[in-house]
N, C-alpha and C positions, 0 to 999 in steps of 0.2 A: 589291762591297765587293773588293777586292786585296789581292794577299798583303802589299805593306807596313803597308798600315789593318790589316788581321788579328794582320799580328807587330808593330804599336804597341799596338793593342787585345789582345793578348793578355799582353805584356810589361806595360802597365797592371792590368789584372787582376790579377796577380801581385803588383803591391805594393799594392792590394786586399785579396790575401786576405794577405800577410805581417804588413800595417801593422793591420788593421782585420778580421782573419778574414771578410772577405765574397767567397763567389766569384762576379762579378757574371752573368760565363756560365754557371756553373752553373745560375744564379738564373733566369735569362731576362732579368736587368735591363742589358742593354746601352743601356737608350733612356731606364733611370730617371734623375729627377735625381740628386744624390750628396746633397741637401740634403732628398730627400721622406719624403715616413713607410715609404718599401720601404725603403731605404739611410742614412738619419739618419747624417751623418759632421757633426764639426763643419767651420768654415772653415777651422779651423789646419790641420787634418787635410790637408786639400784644398791647403793651401799645400805639406805635405811629397810632395804626389804632384808637386805643379807642378814641386819644384827637382830632381826624381829624374829627371822626364821630362826637361826643358831639360836635366842634365847627362847622360842616355843617348844622346840624339838629336839634342847642341850645336845645340835655334832656343834663339828667344826666343818666351815665348808673353803679354806680360806685355802685347800691345795688345789678345790675342786674351782676357781672362781679363770684359768684359765682354758676351760676344756668349755668351745662351742654352742655343746648343749646347754650347757650355765644359764645363757641368757636368753631361752622362752621356759615360755612356764611348765609346758609337758617336761622338759628336756632337769629342769633345778626341781620338778618334783620325783620324778624319777633316782638324782642321785641323792635325798635328801632320804625319799624312801631305800638304797644300798647306805648307807650310810646308817642308817637308824635298822637295818639287820645286818651289817657286819659287821 
């Protein structure tokens, strides 16, 4: 994982800590599905993350929402990193 992806990961994790009181990195949940039984957030909550990420990194993620990796911290960080690189 490169430095940019790590920075993105840290930002998204901070959103989860602030909004949902879940520290995904501390709990080793980087590859867990946001809607799975270990994280358990609602789709409407993920919309908050979606808009904050788009605003912070000036990227559009609309086309990526159907990608299954979008629903994990590591996958989302990678998708954002790819958008920024490309």
